[in-house]
C-alpha positions as CSV (number, residue, x, y, z in Angstrom):
1,M,72.0,94.9,58.8
2,M,73.4,96.4,62.0
3,G,76.8,98.1,62.0
4,T,78.6,99.3,65.0
5,H,77.2,102.5,66.6
6,S,80.4,104.5,66.4
7,T,80.9,103.8,62.6
8,S,77.3,104.6,61.6
9,T,77.2,107.6,63.9
10,G,80.4,108.9,62.3
11,R,78.9,108.4,58.8
12,S,75.6,110.0,59.6
13,G,77.4,112.8,61.5
14,R,79.6,113.6,58.4
15,R,76.6,113.3,56.2
16,S,74.7,115.8,58.4
17,L,77.7,118.2,58.5
18,V,78.0,118.1,54.7
19,G,74.3,118.6,54.4
20,N,74.4,121.6,56.7
21,T,77.3,123.1,54.8
22,L,75.5,122.7,51.5
23,V,72.4,124.4,52.9
24,T,74.6,127.3,54.2
25,V,76.5,127.7,50.9
26,G,73.3,127.5,49.0
27,A,71.6,130.1,51.1
28,L,74.6,132.4,50.7
29,S,74.7,131.8,47.0
30,S,71.0,132.6,46.7
31,A,71.4,135.8,48.7
32,F,74.3,136.8,46.5
33,G,72.1,136.1,43.5
34,A,69.4,138.4,44.8
35,V,71.8,141.2,45.6
36,G,73.6,140.7,42.2
37,W,70.3,140.9,40.4
38,L,69.3,144.1,42.2
39,S,72.7,145.6,41.4
40,A,72.4,144.7,37.7
41,L,69.0,146.5,37.5
42,R,70.8,149.8,38.3
43,S,72.8,149.7,35.0
44,P,71.6,152.0,32.2
45,S,72.4,149.4,29.5
46,I,69.9,146.7,28.7
47,L,72.7,144.3,27.8
48,T,74.3,144.8,31.2
49,I,71.0,144.3,32.8
50,V,70.4,141.0,31.0
51,L,73.9,139.7,31.6
52,G,73.8,140.8,35.2
53,F,70.4,139.1,35.7
54,V,71.7,135.8,34.2
55,L,75.3,135.8,35.6
56,Y,74.8,137.6,38.9
57,G,71.2,136.8,39.7
58,L,69.8,133.7,38.1
59,L,72.9,131.5,38.1
60,P,73.7,131.9,41.8
61,L,70.1,131.6,42.7
62,V,69.7,128.3,40.8
63,V,73.0,126.9,42.2
64,G,72.0,128.0,45.7
65,V,68.6,126.4,45.5
66,A,70.2,123.1,44.2
67,F,72.7,123.2,47.1
68,V,69.9,123.8,49.7
69,W,67.8,121.0,48.1
70,R,70.7,118.5,48.2
71,G,71.8,119.6,51.6
72,L,68.3,119.1,53.1
73,G,68.2,115.6,51.5
74,M,71.5,114.7,53.1
75,I,70.4,115.9,56.5
76,E,67.2,113.8,56.1
77,E,69.3,110.7,55.1
78,A,71.5,111.2,58.2
79,E,68.5,111.4,60.5
80,A,67.0,108.3,58.9
81,A,70.3,106.4,59.4
82,R,70.4,107.4,63.1
83,R,66.8,106.2,63.6
84,V,67.7,102.8,62.0
85,D,70.8,102.5,64.1
86,A,68.8,103.2,67.3
87,V,66.2,100.5,66.3
88,G,69.0,98.0,65.6
89,R,70.7,98.7,68.9
90,A,67.4,98.4,70.8
91,A,66.8,95.0,69.1
92,L,70.3,93.9,70.1
93,L,69.8,94.9,73.7
94,E,66.4,93.2,73.7
95,A,68.0,90.0,72.4
96,L,70.4,90.1,75.4
97,R,67.5,90.3,77.9
98,G,67.2,87.5,80.3
99,G,70.8,86.7,81.3
100,G,72.7,87.3,78.1
101,A,73.4,85.4,74.9
102,T,76.2,84.4,72.6
103,A,76.6,86.0,69.2
104,R,75.2,82.8,67.6
105,E,72.1,83.0,69.7
106,V,71.6,86.7,68.9
107,A,72.1,86.0,65.2
108,T,69.4,83.3,65.4
109,K,67.0,85.6,67.5
110,L,67.3,88.5,65.1
111,S,67.6,86.5,61.9
112,L,71.0,87.9,61.1
113,P,73.0,86.4,58.2
114,S,75.9,85.1,60.4
115,A,77.1,85.0,63.9
116,R,80.0,87.2,62.8
117,D,77.6,90.0,62.0
118,A,76.0,89.7,65.4
119,E,79.4,89.6,67.0
120,R,80.5,92.9,65.3
121,A,77.2,94.6,66.3
122,L,77.5,93.3,69.9
123,D,81.1,94.4,70.1
124,G,79.9,97.9,69.3
125,L,77.5,97.7,72.3
126,V,80.4,96.6,74.5
127,R,82.6,99.5,73.1
128,D,79.8,102.0,73.9
129,D,79.4,100.5,77.5
130,L,75.9,99.3,76.7
131,A,76.7,95.6,77.2
132,K,79.3,93.6,79.1
133,L,81.3,90.7,77.7
134,D,81.9,87.6,79.8
135,V,84.0,84.5,79.0
136,T,82.7,81.2,80.2
137,D,84.9,78.4,81.5
138,D,84.5,76.7,78.1
139,G,85.9,79.9,76.4
140,E,82.5,81.0,75.0
141,L,81.8,84.7,74.7
142,V,78.6,85.7,76.4
143,Y,77.2,89.2,76.0
144,R,75.1,90.7,78.8
145,R,73.2,93.8,79.2
146,D,74.6,96.4,81.5
147,P,72.0,96.8,84.4
148,E,72.4,100.6,84.2
149,T,71.8,100.5,80.5
150,L,68.6,98.6,81.1
151,L,67.2,101.5,83.2
152,L,68.3,104.1,80.6
153,Q,66.9,102.2,77.7
154,D,63.5,101.5,79.3
155,R,63.2,105.2,80.2
156,D,64.1,106.3,76.6
157,V,61.8,103.8,75.0
158,N,58.8,104.8,77.1
């Protein structure tokens, strides 16, 4: 359910970059198609006009629109992944409210499939300095919210 923030951010960042690239290439291809089409219209031969329209106008235009369509879809998917990640991280931080918790307790609170999944997600919070990791005298790992993060999160949520 919840991956680490840096991994999902990297994936959604790459997806967004590819989407933006597709939109740019698609827009350029469509512009090339429009210019190619207008250039073909200047020819005195009807065969040249038809071939120019199809090869230099219609084909780049269709490819360009397809690239733009797919690129916008990828950008939207990346934004949705970022929103899901933010909600997951907020749920993890909320599960740590009140003095901290072990990975097993977080897994139980959030109905995660295993404590290992919770531990991976919590380790992502520690890596991003949103939570602190303490070890008890018994050797148990306890994750705690960083007090500074609490203020930032509450400000961002409201």
